[in-house]
N, C-alpha and C positions, 0 to 999 in steps of 0.2 A: 778117293785118292787122286792126287795130281800126278799124271804120268811124268816121269823124269824128263822125257823129251820136251815137254812143254816149258820147263824151266830154261831150256837152252834157247828158246825162241826169243826174239827181240821184244815181244809183247805177249802178255797172257791176259785173256779175257775170262773172267769168272761170271757164271750165270747161275741164278738160283742158289741152292745150298750145296756146298762141297764139304765132305767130311774128310779129315786127315787124321792119321795116327802117329805122325811125327812132324816136327816143325818144317816149314818152308825155309830152306837155308840158302842164303845168297852169299857168295864170296866175292873177292875183287874181280874175278873173271866174269861176274854177272853185272858189272857196272853198266849203267845206261839202260837197263831194262825198265819196262813200264808194265804195271799190273792194274787192270781196269775192271770195275764191276758193272754188270748190267742186270736188269730184271731182279733187283733186290738181292744182289749177290751177298752170300754169307759163307765165310770160311769157319767151320766148326771143329773144335777138338773134342766134341762130345759124342756120346752114344745114345741113340734113342731107345728108351726102355719100353717094354711091352711084350706080349699083350697083357693088359691088366684084367684081373679077375676079382670079382666081389666075393670075398671069403666070409662075409657076415660080420656082425658086431661093428659095423661102420668102418671096416678096414678093407682096402683093396691091396692086391699083391701082384708083383711081376717078377720074372726071373732076374737074378742078379747078373750083371754083365761079366762077372768073373774076376773082378778086381775091386779093391777098396776105393771108395770115394766118400767125400764128406760135404759135397754140394749137390743140390738137385734143383733144376729149374722146371717148373710146371706151368704150362700156358704162359711162358715168358716172364714169370716171376720167380724170384729166389724163394723156394719153399723152406721154412725153418725145419731143422732136424729136431727130433724128439728131445726136448730140452728140460733141464732142471736148473732153476725153477722155470715154469712155463713163461713167465714174464719177469723182467728185472734181473737182479743179481743177488747172490748170497754174500754175506760178509764173513770174515774169518775171525776166530778167537785168538789165533796165534799160528806161528809157523817156524820152521827151521830148515837149514840146508847143511849138508855135510858131504864130503867126498865118499865115494862108494868104490870099493876095489875087490880084487879076488884074493885068494889065499896067499898068493905070492907078493901081495902088496901093490900090484899094478892098478892104477886108477882106471876104472871103467866108466866113470861118469859121476854125476852128482845126484844124491838122493834128497828129495824135498818132501816135507811132510806138513800138511795144513790141517788144522783142527777147527771144527765148526761146532756151534751150539744149537743151530736151528734144526729141529727134528725132520725138516723136509729132506735133509741129506740121507735119512735112513733108508730111502728106497734103493740106494746104491748097494745096501747089504742084501737085497733080494736078487742080485745078479750073480750068476755063477762066474767062475774064473774066465771061461772063454768069452763071455759077454763083456766082462769088465775091461779086458784089454783092448776092446774096440770103442770104449768110451773116451771122449776127448774132454779135457778140462782147459778152459780159457780163463786167464787171470789178467786183470787190468791192475797195474800199480802206477798211480800218478799218470805219467805220460807214456808208459810202456805197456807192452802186452806180451804174454807168453802163452803158447798152446802146447799142451802135454797130453800124452797117453797115460792112462792110469797103470800103476804098478801094483797097487793093492788098496784095500779099504778095511780099516779096523772099526767095525760097527760099535763095539763097546766104548771106544774112545772118540767115535765120530772123527776119525783121522784118515785123510787121503794121502797116499804116497805116490810119487812119480819118480822116474829115473830118466835122466837125460845126459848127453855127453858134454853139455856146457852148463855153467852155473847160471842162475837167474841174473846175476850182476857180476861185474868185475870185482876181484878181491880189493878190499880197502875202501869200498864205497858204503854209504849208509842208505842207499836207495831203497833197499828192501827192508822195511821196518815192520811189516805185517800189521800195520795200523788198520784197525777195522774201518776207520774213516777214509782210508785211502786205497783199500784193496777190494776189488770186486771179482767174484768168481761165478762161472756158469759151466754146466756140463752138457755135452751133446751126445746124441745116439744112445740115450738111456731108455731101454725097453719099458721099464716100470714108470716112466714119465710120458709115455706115448699115448696121450689122451686128447689132444687138441686138434680139431679139424684144420686141415691145411698142412699138418706136420707129416714128416716121413721118417722112416727108420730103416737102417740097413741091418737086416737079420743075417749075420754072417754064418751062423750055425746052420740055418736052413737054406742058405743061398737065395734069399728072397729080398726084394725091396717092398716095404710096406708103406701105404699111404692112406691117410684119413681124408676123404674128399670134402670139399667145400660144397655148400648148397648149389645145385644146378649142374654139377660136373657129372659126366658119364664115363664109365670105364672104357667104352669103345671109342671115345673121342679124346681121351686124355693124352696130351703131348708132353712128354717129360724127357729131359736130357741130363745125363750125368757126364762129368768130364773124365777123360781117360787118365788113369793113374800116372802121375809124373809128367803129363803133357802140359807143362806150365807156360811154354812159349809156342805160339803158333807161327810166328815169323822171327827169324834170326838173321841179322846182318852181321856176318863174321869176317871182319877185316883183321889185319895184323898190324896194328899201329906201331908196335915196338920196332918192327922192321920196315915201316914206311909203306905198307900195302893197305889200301882202303877200298871199301865198297862205296862207289861214288855215283851220283846222279841217278839213283833209283827212284822211281815214282810209284806210289800206291794211291789209287784214287777210287772213291765211291765203293768201298768194300767194307762189310761188317765182319768183325772178328769176334767170335763168341765161344763160350764154354771151354775155359782153360783151368787146369788144376793148379795145385801149389807145387813148389819145388820139393824134391825128395831130399830129406836130410840124411846124413850118414847113419846107418844102422836101423833105418825104418823098415826095411824088408817087406814092403808091400802093405804095411799096416798104417795106422793113422799118422797123418802129417804132424810135425812138431815145429814150433816157432820159438827161437831163442829171443828173449826180450832185448830190445835195444831202443831205438828211437826212430820215428818217421819211417818205419818199415824199411830201413836202409839196406837190410840184407835180402829183402825180397826181390824176386826177379820181375820180368815183364812179359805180358802177353805178346808185345812186340819189343824185341830186345836188340840192341845195336852195340857193336864193338868196332871201332875204327870205321865209322860211317861218315861220309862227307857229302854235303850238298844233296842229301836225300830228302824227299818230300812225301808226307802223308797228308792228303787233301780230301776233305769230305768223307772221311772214313769214320767208322763207329767201332768202339771196343766195349763189349758188354759181357756180363755174366762170367766173371773171372775170380781167381783167388789172389792174384798178384797185382802189381801196378799195370796200368794199361800200356804205358810206354816206359822203357828204361833205356837211357842213353849213357853208356859207360865210357871207358877210356877212348880217346881219339875221335870223339864225335864232334865234328866241326861243321857249322853253317847248315844244319839241318832244319827243316820246317815242318811243324805240325799245325795245320791251318784248317779252319772250318770243320773241325772234328767234334764228335760227341763221345764222351766216356761216361758210362752209367752202369750202375750195379757192378761196381768193381771191388775186388777183394781188398786191395790196399789203396794206393794213391793213383792219381791220374797220370802224372809225368814225373819221372825221376831223372835228373841230369847231374852227372858228376863222375869223376874218376873213382874207381874202387879204392885206390890209395893215391894221395897227392904226390906221386913220384915225379911228375913233370914240373919241378919247381927249381928256381934259383933264388936264393934268399939274399936280399940286400937291405942294409939298415936304413930306415927313413924315420926321422924324428923319434929316435929311441925305440922304434918298432922293428919287427922283422916283416918286411913286405915281400910277398911271394909272387913271382912273375910266371905265368903259364907259358913255357917256352918249348916244351919237348913235344915229341911226336904223339905222346899219349894225352896231351891236353884236350879237355872238353870245353868248348867255347863257341860263341857266336851263333847259338841256336835260337830259334824263334818258336814260341807257342802263341798263336794268335786266333782270335775269334772262335774259341772252343767253348763247349759246355762240358763241365765236369760235375757230376751229381751222383748222389747215393753211393758214396765211397766208404772204404774201411769196413766192408761187410764181412770180411774174413779176418783181416788183421786191422783193427781200428786205428793203429798207429799211422796209417797212410795219410799223406797230405794231398790236397788238391794238386799242387805242383811243388816239387822240392828241387831247389837249386843248391847242390852241395858243393863239392870241389869243382866248380864250373864258373867261368868268367864270361863277361861281355855278351850275355844272353838277354833276351827280352821275353816278357810275358805281358801281353797287351790284349785288351778287349775280350776277356774271358768271363763267363758266368761260372761261379763255383758255389755249390750249395749242397746241403744235406751230407756233409762230411762229419765224421766223428772226432776228427782232430783238426789240425791247423789247415787254413785255406791255402796260403802260399808261404813256403819256408825258404829263406835265403841264408846261406852260410853254414859251415860245418866245422869251425874251429873256435873253441872257447878262449876268451881272454885276448889280450893284446899281443898276438903273435902272428906268424905268417899265415896267410889265408889265400887260397886261389880265388875265392868268391869276390872278385872285384868288378866294378863297372857294369853290374847287372841293372836292368830297368824293369820295374813292376808298375804298370800304368793302365789306367782306364779299365780296371777289372771291377766286377760286382761280386762281392763275397757276402753270403748271408746264410743264416741257420747253420752255424758251425759249432761243433762240439756236442750239441744236443744233450748236454748234461751228463756225459759219459766219461770223457777223458779230462785230465787236469793239466795245468801249465801249458796252455796253448793259446792260439790267437788267430785273428783273421789273417794278418800278415806278421810273420815272425822273422826276426833278423838275429844273426849271431856272428860275433867276431869282427875283425877288421875288414871293412868292405869299401875301401876308397873308391869314389866315383859311382857308387850304387845310388839309384834314385827310386823313390816310391812316391808316385804322384797320381792324382786324379782318380783314385780308387774310391769306391763306395763300400763300406763294411757295416753290417748291422746284424743284430741278434746273434751274439756270440755267447754261448752258455756252457759253463764248465761244471764238473762234478764237485770237486773239493776246493780248488783254488786256481787262480791264474787264467781266467778267460778274458783276454784283452782284445782290443781292436788292432792297434799297432804295438808290437812288443819288441823292444830292443834288448835282447838278452845279453849274457855276460860278454863284455868287451866289444859291443857293437861300436864301430868307429867309422867316421867319415861318410855317413849316410845322410842324404837329404830326403826328408819326408814332407811333402807339400801338396796343398790343394786336395786333401783327402777328406771324406766325410765319414764319421764314425758315430754310431749310436746303438743304444741297447746292448751293453756289454756287462757280463757278470762282474768282472774286475774293471780295471781302469780302461778308459778309452785309449790313452797312451801310457805305456809302462816301459820304464828303462831300469833294467836290473843294475847294470853299471855300464857306462860308456864314455866316449870322448869325441869331441868335435862333430857331433850330430846337429843337424839343422832341422827344426820342426817349425814350419811356417805356413800360414794361410790355410789352416785346417779348421774343420768344424768338429767339435767333440761334444756329444750330448747324451744325457740319460744313462750314465753309468750307474751300477747298483751297489758296489762296495768299494772300499779302500781309497776312493778318490778318483776323479776323472783323470788327473795327472798323477802318476805314482812313481816313486823311486824306491829302490830297495837298499842298495849299498852305495856309499860314496867313496870313490877312489881318488887319491892324489896321484895323477897319472902322467905328470910331466908335460901337459899341454895347457894352454891358458884357459880353455873353456871345455866344459863337459857337454854343454847344450846351448844352442840358440833357440829360444822359444818366443817367436815373433809373429805378430799379426794373426793370432789364432782366436777363435771364438769358443768359449767353454760354457756350456749350459747345464745346470743341475736342478734337481727338484728335491733338495734337502740332503743329498749325499755330499760327502766331502768333495771339494773341488781340487785341492792339492793335498796329497797324502803327507804323513809325517816324513821329515827329513828334506822336504822340498826346499826349505830355506838354506840348506847346506849345499845345494847344487851350484857349482861354478858355472857361470855362463851369462848370456844376455837374455833378459826378459823385457820385452818392449811391445807397446802398441797392441796389447791383447784386450779382448772384451770378455769379461767374466760376468756371469749372472746366475744367481740362485733364486728360484721362485719363492723360497722361504725368506728371502731378504738378506741384507748385508750384515746384519747383527750377529748371525750365527758364526761359531768358530769353525769355519769350513776350510780355511787356508792353513794347513799345517798346524791346526789348533788355534789359529788366529782369526779374528774377524778381518774383513776387508780393510777397515781403517788401520788396524794394527799391522797388517801385511804391508799396506802402502807406507805407513809411517817408518817402517824399516828400510824404505827405499829399495825394496826388492825388485821393483819394476819401474820402467820409465815409459811414460805416455799411455799406460794402460788405464782402463776404466771399468767400474762395476756398473753395468747398465743393461737394460733389456736390449738385446741385439736387433730386435725388430724382424724376426722371422715371420713369414706369412702365416704358418700354422705348425709350429714346432711339435706340438703334442701329437699331430698326425703326420709328422716327419716331412713336412714341406718346409725346407730350409732356404727357400728363396728369401732375399732380403728386401725390405721396404726401402724406398729411396732415401728416407731420413735415418737410416740405420747408423748408429755411432761407429760401427765397424768400417763402413765405407769411408767415413771421415778420417779414419786412422790408416787408410790405405789397403783395406782388405779387398781382394779380388773375388767377386761373386763366383760361386760354384754351381755347376749344372749336373744334378744327379743323373739325368738322362744320358749324359755323355759317356757314362761307364757301362761296361757289359758288352755282350755279344751284339754285333751289328748285322 
């Protein structure tokens, strides 16, 4: 524990490993403090388990710490909990949801029932009632995730029931279709599935933690940490922005923050944590959480082994810096920025739109995330983005490496359609984003944009290997109502869906990008066409698009209002194929859809091996294309 007197000092030096059982809280009175780590400083919210005893049959056990936990780190790795199925996910045969109340008609929550056909699920029927209530069910639906404790299991019908205080989705939506092609389910802490080396199980009935060792491990040398129940934030900056009081000029440098739990939901009473589905883990907390923080810096810090976001900057967070930091093995996303609710807005009409100005004390803006590594995220809630900029303006994300995330790399915007949005004038530049999605989530992208975002720029990023589960794994994705964004000098290749995808938008500029090797739907894809009262939907100028037999422009591309000029298109299978909105290149050109564009080999050095440097005689250079340097992106 950190003595309270230390917090009152002007500087705090951490050395070695420090265990805490409550957050380090800073208020406006702590402004100006500096916290520095030495000798590999670690601040841990965990409890070390042991001693470990070999009880035979390939199982070791240790005393339970006396509280529920659903994460365990063994020798620095996140050990998987006893899981059903051991690998992959189960699909559902159907499901339903209904309100659940008491005899007086008061709503207590929502009952959900899921039906399965796979007989693997039958092992749940071997658990008694006390064991069943400590089993957790995780459900992925398209781009969302929910985590539930079990309420019951009907073995005859292979039906699982859960009870939660919130519905899966808001009323009136069709998001929850229980489509077996879109829904994935897994169960954790299942005693009857505890069979794989490296797994662990919380035996609540016996008060023990069980572990199946990997080859070479010894019980007397096993180092394992469990997070304290409900200790989801290790550092909290607690300002009062509504009343103009801020935590200012605080510095954290060279400290690792590890072993954080998930937030406690209402009614959990010490049992399994639950997650209400939404998007981008927007309701999750942060291992480092700030409210009303200004000019604060986190430099050369590390956040690892968590259930929530690494950093969460909420209302009134202005001009803060997260630089040279590493976020890895994180439960949700790397950094979340934005007001909990966009209360700090004044609406003014501009070109038929509602433009929202961040003007109030609670505005979140002018923050910087620079030269950071974010990897292996979404390991508790897969909705987490590498970086999410929600109701936040005038912020920058530059020179970051983002990889091994189960959902989107960088997300910008939090308002659908052409209406007021706080997310204006953000800059996303020189980031390297790769191995995103990993075939688990759907409707995601390397960089995702949403809503009116005047002044936002997305430039000089390198995005590759974006893989979705069912649909929508794009490189650059302008979702509903994206407006006023400039996307230029980006390199995108190897995407499940389009390299560039616009759901519907207005006034966006896409220029001087390289798009290559998409797998489905078209390198350039559009979904809906809106007559939105502005002269152009899209400027698509000076881009290079390269394909190997996949469609280059998806259906409806011919209907897009805008300027198409000086692009280089090339398909290795030749120009005779109907790859342009069902048209060949000659037909596409005959319709005068583009001006100055050509169908020609762009002259890359070695495109099949992702060397997109251009030869001196490239036709793209003749059309004004500015060469791109892939090595300029990423952490420096």
